[in-house]
VOKENU-484876 format. One record per residue: residue in three letters; x, y, z of N, C-alpha, C in turn. Coordinates in Angstrom, 1 decimal. Layout:
+------+--------+--------+--------+--------+--------+--------+--------+--------+--------+
! resn !   n_c1 !   n_c2 !   n_c3 !  ca_c1 !  ca_c2 !  ca_c3 !   c_c1 !   c_c2 !   c_c3 !
+------+--------+--------+--------+--------+--------+--------+--------+--------+--------+
!  ALA !      X !      Y !      Z !      X !      Y !      Z !      X !      Y !      Z !
...
+------+--------+--------+--------+--------+--------+--------+--------+--------+--------+
REM end
This chain:
+------+--------+--------+--------+--------+--------+--------+--------+--------+--------+
! resn !   n_c1 !   n_c2 !   n_c3 !  ca_c1 !  ca_c2 !  ca_c3 !   c_c1 !   c_c2 !   c_c3 !
+------+--------+--------+--------+--------+--------+--------+--------+--------+--------+
!  MET !    0.4 !   -0.9 !    0.2 !    0.0 !    0.1 !    0.2 !    0.8 !    1.4 !    0.3 !
!  VAL !    0.7 !    2.2 !   -1.0 !    1.2 !    3.7 !   -1.0 !    0.5 !    4.5 !   -0.3 !
!  THR !    1.3 !    5.2 !    1.0 !    0.6 !    6.3 !    1.3 !    0.2 !    7.1 !    0.3 !
!  ASN !   -0.3 !    8.6 !    1.0 !    0.0 !   10.1 !    0.1 !    1.0 !   10.7 !    0.8 !
!  LYS !    2.0 !   10.1 !    1.2 !    3.1 !   11.0 !    1.5 !    4.0 !   10.2 !    0.1 !
!  ALA !    4.2 !    8.7 !    0.3 !    4.8 !    7.9 !   -0.6 !    4.8 !    8.6 !   -1.9 !
!  LYS !    3.5 !    8.5 !   -2.2 !    2.7 !    9.1 !   -4.0 !    3.2 !   10.4 !   -4.2 !
!  LYS !    3.3 !   11.3 !   -3.2 !    3.7 !   12.7 !   -3.2 !    5.7 !   12.5 !   -3.6 !
!  LEU !    5.9 !   11.6 !   -2.6 !    7.6 !   11.8 !   -3.2 !    8.2 !   11.2 !   -4.4 !
!  LEU !    6.9 !   10.0 !   -4.9 !    7.1 !    8.9 !   -6.3 !    7.2 !   10.5 !   -7.2 !
!  GLN !    6.0 !   11.7 !   -7.4 !    5.6 !   12.4 !   -8.3 !    6.6 !   13.1 !   -8.5 !
!  SER !    7.3 !   13.5 !   -7.4 !    8.0 !   14.7 !   -7.3 !    9.6 !   14.8 !   -7.3 !
!  PHE !    9.8 !   12.6 !   -7.8 !   11.2 !   12.5 !   -7.9 !   12.4 !   12.5 !   -8.7 !
!  GLU !   13.6 !   13.1 !   -8.4 !   14.3 !   13.5 !   -9.1 !   15.8 !   12.8 !   -8.5 !
!  CYS !   16.6 !   11.8 !   -9.0 !   17.6 !   11.6 !   -8.4 !   18.5 !   12.1 !   -8.2 !
!  THR !   19.2 !   12.0 !   -6.9 !   20.5 !   12.7 !   -7.1 !   21.5 !   12.1 !   -7.6 !
!  LYS !   21.7 !   10.8 !   -8.2 !   22.9 !    9.9 !   -8.7 !   23.3 !   10.9 !  -10.2 !
!  CYS !   21.9 !   10.3 !  -10.7 !   21.6 !   10.7 !  -12.5 !   21.1 !   11.2 !  -13.3 !
!  GLY !   20.1 !   12.4 !  -11.9 !   19.4 !   12.7 !  -13.0 !   17.4 !   12.1 !  -13.1 !
!  GLY !   17.6 !   11.0 !  -12.9 !   16.5 !   10.8 !  -13.6 !   15.1 !   11.0 !  -12.8 !
!  THR !   14.0 !   11.2 !  -13.6 !   12.4 !   11.3 !  -12.9 !   11.9 !   10.5 !  -12.7 !
!  THR !   12.2 !    8.9 !  -12.9 !   11.4 !    7.6 !  -12.9 !   11.6 !    6.7 !  -11.5 !
!  ALA !   10.6 !    6.7 !  -10.6 !   10.9 !    6.2 !   -9.7 !   10.0 !    5.0 !   -8.9 !
!  LYS !   10.8 !    3.7 !   -8.9 !   10.0 !    2.9 !   -8.3 !   10.0 !    2.6 !   -6.4 !
!  ASN !    9.0 !    1.9 !   -6.0 !    9.6 !    1.9 !   -4.6 !    9.0 !    0.3 !   -4.0 !
!  LYS !    9.3 !    0.2 !   -3.0 !    9.2 !   -1.5 !   -2.0 !    9.3 !   -1.3 !   -1.1 !
!  LYS !    8.4 !   -2.1 !   -0.4 !    8.4 !   -1.7 !    1.4 !    9.1 !   -2.9 !    1.8 !
!  ILE !   10.5 !   -3.1 !    2.9 !   11.3 !   -3.6 !    3.6 !   11.1 !   -3.9 !    4.9 !
!  THR !   11.5 !   -5.2 !    4.9 !   11.6 !   -5.3 !    6.9 !   12.6 !   -5.7 !    7.6 !
!  ALA !   13.4 !   -5.2 !    8.5 !   14.5 !   -5.6 !    8.8 !   14.3 !   -5.8 !   10.4 !
!  PRO !   15.2 !   -6.5 !   10.0 !   15.1 !   -7.2 !   12.2 !   15.8 !   -6.1 !   12.7 !
!  GLY !   15.0 !   -6.3 !   14.3 !   15.8 !   -5.2 !   15.3 !   17.2 !   -5.8 !   15.7 !
!  THR !   17.7 !   -5.4 !   16.8 !   18.6 !   -5.6 !   17.2 !   18.9 !   -6.7 !   18.6 !
!  GLY !   19.9 !   -7.0 !   19.6 !   19.9 !   -7.9 !   20.5 !   18.9 !   -8.7 !   20.5 !
!  ILE !   18.3 !   -9.0 !   22.0 !   17.6 !  -10.7 !   22.4 !   16.2 !  -10.0 !   21.9 !
!  THR !   15.7 !   -8.9 !   21.2 !   14.1 !   -9.1 !   20.0 !   14.9 !   -9.4 !   18.9 !
!  ARG !   16.0 !   -9.0 !   18.1 !   16.2 !  -10.1 !   17.1 !   16.1 !  -11.5 !   17.3 !
!  ILE !   16.7 !  -12.1 !   18.8 !   16.6 !  -13.9 !   18.2 !   15.1 !  -14.2 !   18.3 !
!  ILE !   14.2 !  -13.0 !   19.2 !   13.2 !  -14.0 !   19.4 !   11.9 !  -13.6 !   18.8 !
!  GLY !   12.1 !  -12.3 !   17.8 !   11.3 !  -12.0 !   16.6 !   10.2 !  -11.2 !   17.1 !
!  LEU !   10.8 !   -9.9 !   17.8 !    9.7 !   -8.9 !   18.4 !    9.9 !   -7.7 !   17.4 !
!  GLU !   11.2 !   -7.4 !   17.4 !   11.2 !   -6.0 !   17.0 !   11.8 !   -6.3 !   15.4 !
!  ALA !   10.9 !   -5.2 !   14.7 !   11.3 !   -5.5 !   13.1 !   11.1 !   -3.9 !   12.4 !
!  ASN !   12.0 !   -3.7 !   12.1 !   11.6 !   -2.1 !   11.2 !   11.1 !   -1.7 !   10.1 !
!  ASP !   10.2 !   -1.5 !    9.7 !    9.7 !   -1.5 !    8.3 !   10.2 !   -0.2 !    7.7 !
!  PHE !   10.6 !    0.0 !    6.2 !   11.1 !    0.7 !    5.7 !   10.2 !    0.7 !    4.5 !
!  LEU !   10.1 !    2.4 !    3.9 !   10.0 !    2.0 !    2.1 !   10.9 !    2.6 !    1.9 !
!  VAL !   11.2 !    1.8 !    0.7 !   12.7 !    2.1 !   -0.3 !   12.0 !    2.2 !   -1.7 !
!  ILE !   11.9 !    4.0 !   -1.7 !   12.4 !    4.3 !   -3.1 !   13.5 !    4.5 !   -3.9 !
!  TYR !   13.5 !    3.8 !   -4.9 !   14.8 !    4.0 !   -5.5 !   14.6 !    4.3 !   -7.5 !
!  CYS !   16.1 !    4.8 !   -7.9 !   15.5 !    5.3 !   -9.2 !   14.9 !    4.1 !  -10.5 !
!  ALA !   14.5 !    4.0 !  -11.4 !   14.3 !    3.3 !  -12.2 !   15.7 !    3.7 !  -13.4 !
!  ALA !   16.1 !    4.4 !  -13.7 !   17.6 !    4.4 !  -14.3 !   18.9 !    3.7 !  -13.2 !
!  CYS !   19.2 !    4.1 !  -12.8 !   20.3 !    3.7 !  -11.8 !   20.2 !    2.9 !  -11.2 !
!  GLY !   19.1 !    2.3 !  -10.1 !   19.1 !    2.0 !   -8.7 !   19.2 !    2.5 !   -8.0 !
!  HIS !   19.6 !    3.6 !   -7.9 !   20.0 !    4.6 !   -6.3 !   18.6 !    4.4 !   -5.5 !
!  ALA !   18.9 !    4.2 !   -4.0 !   17.8 !    4.4 !   -3.2 !   17.6 !    5.0 !   -2.3 !
!  ASP !   16.8 !    5.7 !   -1.6 !   16.6 !    6.3 !   -0.3 !   15.9 !    5.7 !    0.2 !
!  PHE !   15.7 !    5.3 !    1.8 !   14.8 !    5.0 !    2.3 !   14.5 !    5.6 !    3.8 !
!  TYR !   13.3 !    5.4 !    3.8 !   12.1 !    6.0 !    4.7 !   11.4 !    5.4 !    5.6 !
!  VAL !   11.6 !    5.4 !    6.5 !   11.3 !    4.9 !    8.3 !    9.9 !    4.8 !    8.1 !
!  ILE !    9.1 !    4.2 !    7.6 !    7.6 !    3.8 !    8.2 !    6.6 !    3.4 !    9.3 !
!  ALA !    6.2 !    4.6 !    9.8 !    5.9 !    4.7 !   11.1 !    4.9 !    3.3 !   11.8 !
!  PRO !    5.7 !    2.9 !   13.4 !    4.4 !    2.0 !   13.0 !    3.1 !    1.8 !   13.3 !
!  PHE !    2.0 !    1.1 !   13.3 !    0.7 !    1.3 !   13.6 !    0.3 !    2.4 !   12.4 !
!  THR !    0.9 !    2.3 !   11.2 !    0.3 !    2.8 !   10.2 !   -0.2 !    1.8 !    9.0 !
!  GLY !   -1.0 !    2.2 !    8.4 !   -1.7 !    1.3 !    7.4 !   -1.1 !    1.8 !    6.2 !
+------+--------+--------+--------+--------+--------+--------+--------+--------+--------+
REM end
């Protein structure tokens, strides 16, 4: 699901590496650290917006409990 904030980022995208103006996006989840990582309690969600031309990526933290 792409939020309104993400849609705005995609529409106004300009790659800082190559100047490309077409972006794609993905949601990824990364494990936490320490004991929470071992028992799987903590995870960090990120929205990745990347350049379709060169692959340069920017990561944005997705706040917990948002749709």
